[in-house]
C-alpha positions as CSV (number, residue, x, y, z in Angstrom):
1,M,-55.7,0.5,-2.3
2,S,-52.9,-2.0,-2.1
3,E,-49.8,-1.5,0.0
4,T,-46.4,-1.9,-1.6
5,K,-44.2,-4.1,0.6
6,E,-40.6,-3.3,1.0
7,I,-37.7,-5.2,2.4
8,I,-34.5,-3.9,4.1
9,V,-31.2,-5.7,3.4
10,T,-27.6,-4.9,4.1
11,I,-24.8,-5.3,1.6
12,T,-21.1,-5.6,2.5
13,F,-18.2,-5.2,0.1
14,A,-15.1,-7.2,0.5
15,G,-11.6,-6.6,-0.8
16,Y,-11.1,-4.0,-3.6
17,L,-14.9,-3.7,-4.0
18,K,-14.8,-1.4,-0.9
19,H,-12.5,1.0,-2.9
20,Y,-14.5,0.5,-6.2
21,T,-17.8,1.5,-4.5
22,G,-16.4,3.9,-2.0
23,H,-18.2,2.1,0.8
24,R,-16.1,0.6,3.5
25,E,-19.1,0.0,5.9
26,P,-22.1,-2.2,5.2
27,Q,-24.8,-0.3,3.3
28,T,-28.5,-0.6,4.1
29,L,-30.9,-0.7,1.2
30,V,-34.7,-0.5,1.1
31,L,-36.0,-2.5,-1.9
32,P,-39.3,-3.7,-3.2
33,A,-40.4,-7.1,-2.0
34,D,-39.3,-10.0,-4.2
35,S,-36.1,-8.1,-5.3
36,S,-33.2,-10.2,-6.4
37,A,-29.6,-10.0,-5.3
38,K,-28.8,-8.7,-8.7
39,A,-31.3,-5.8,-8.2
40,A,-29.6,-4.9,-4.9
41,I,-26.1,-5.1,-6.4
42,G,-27.3,-3.0,-9.3
43,Q,-27.7,-0.1,-7.0
44,F,-23.9,0.2,-6.9
45,E,-23.2,-0.2,-10.7
46,I,-20.6,-2.9,-10.1
47,P,-19.8,-4.8,-13.3
48,D,-20.7,-8.5,-12.9
49,R,-17.2,-9.5,-14.0
50,L,-15.8,-8.0,-10.8
51,I,-17.9,-10.1,-8.5
52,K,-16.7,-13.7,-7.9
53,V,-18.9,-14.8,-4.9
54,V,-22.3,-13.6,-3.6
55,L,-23.1,-14.7,-0.1
56,I,-26.5,-14.2,1.4
57,N,-26.6,-14.8,5.2
58,G,-23.2,-16.5,4.9
59,E,-24.4,-19.0,2.2
60,K,-23.2,-18.9,-1.4
61,A,-26.1,-17.7,-3.6
62,D,-26.9,-16.8,-7.2
63,M,-27.5,-13.3,-8.5
64,D,-31.1,-14.3,-9.2
65,T,-31.8,-15.3,-5.6
66,T,-34.9,-13.6,-4.2
67,L,-34.1,-11.5,-1.2
68,Q,-36.0,-11.6,2.1
69,D,-36.4,-8.9,4.7
70,G,-33.3,-8.7,6.9
71,D,-30.9,-10.5,4.5
72,A,-27.2,-9.7,4.7
73,I,-25.4,-9.8,1.4
74,T,-21.6,-10.0,1.1
75,L,-19.8,-9.5,-2.2
76,Q,-16.4,-11.0,-2.7
77,P,-14.3,-9.8,-5.7
78,L,-12.5,-11.8,-8.3
79,L,-8.9,-12.2,-7.1
80,L,-6.2,-11.5,-9.6
81,G,-2.5,-12.3,-9.5
82,G,-0.5,-15.4,-9.0
């Protein structure tokens, strides 16, 4: 019998993404090992077009980045205006 490994990550929403998702505080997620940032973000049904920057542990990352246990994800929205 094989054991399914899980990871725990936190995700923080910046700017209007807090209002869009309804989450002002960081959210903790339990995901299967080898999950991508996109899989974590997908839990909140945010359209890709609204996300400008993905940070993992303070470093800019791609949506396809594989997450590690304990990672902290921050999502920054596309800024509009001028």
